N, C-alpha and C positions, 0 to 999 in steps of 0.2 A: 605082552601087552606095554610094559614099560618101555622096551625097546623102540616099538613103532611109534609111542608119544615122542620120546627123546628124538627120533629121526625127524619126525613130523615138526618138531619145534625147531630143529635145527635148519632145516630146509626154510621154513617161514622167516627165520631170522636172517639167513643167508640171501633171501629175496628182498627183504626190507632194507637192507644196509645200503646197497646202492642208491634207492630212492632217498633215503636219509642223507648220504653223502653228497648227492647231486644238489639238494636244496641247500645244505651248509655251504657248499662250495661256491654256489652262485651268488647267494645274496643274503644278508642278515640285516634286519632292520631292527633300531631301537629308539622309541618316542623320547623326546626331550624338550626342554623349554629353551627359550632365548638366551637366559642367563647361563645355562648349562654348556651352551657352545663355548669353544675356545675364543679368545679376544679377539685374533686375526678374523675368525669367521664371523664373529657378530659384526665386526666394522664392515666386512665385503657385503654381508646380507644386508645391513641399514643402509648402505650406500646404494645396493641395487633396488630394494623393494620401495624404499622411501617411506609413503604412508599408506601402503597396502596393508590390509587386515592379513596377519598370520593365522592361518587355520591350524597348522601342525608343522612340526620339525622333526625330522626322522636323521638318525646318525645309520648310515648304511655302509657295510663291509662288503664290497662287491669284488669278487676274484682277488682278494687280498689287499685292495686299496681302500682306504677310508674316505668317505664324502658326506656331506650333509644335504639332505633335501629339505627346503623350505616351501610348503605349500601356502600360497597366498590368494586371496579373493581379489580378482582384478574385473570390475564390473560384475557380472553375473558368472564368471568363469572361474573356476579354480586352477591356478598355474603351479606347476612344480618349477622350482629352480634349484639347481644343483650347483654346490661349491665345494672346492676342494679343501683339505685340512689346512691351508693357509688362507683361505677366504677368497681364493680366486674363483670367479664365475665360470662355470663350466658350460651350462646349457639350461634351457627351459623346455617345457612341455604343458600341453594342456592335459589336466589329470584325467579327464574324460576319455581321452584317447589311451593313455597308460592303462587306465583300469580296464579298456576293453581289450588292451593287448594281453595283459595278465589273465583276464578270463578266458580269452580264445586259448592262450598258451596252458592252461590249467585243464582244458577240455582235452588236449592231446596226450 
């Protein structure tokens, strides 16, 4: 009986590891405040967003590279703006679209 339980646990663990590895390898996010951003990133963010209201800031480790996503309210839309570790603006996107893509990706 102990052997069957041990084998079942080993198989379950072996099946779970690739899923955990996949999630960790692709993206890790950490919420933070404006004051926690590196000075160069703060400068880049402030220059780009001007007076928009900051909703949240996330530090992201994607595929081994560090970036920062600043989500702001522009009118009635939440826009995500990505910056590299030097404060360089990389891209922006509508958060509704990004959330939809994540939900669709999670279904598969």
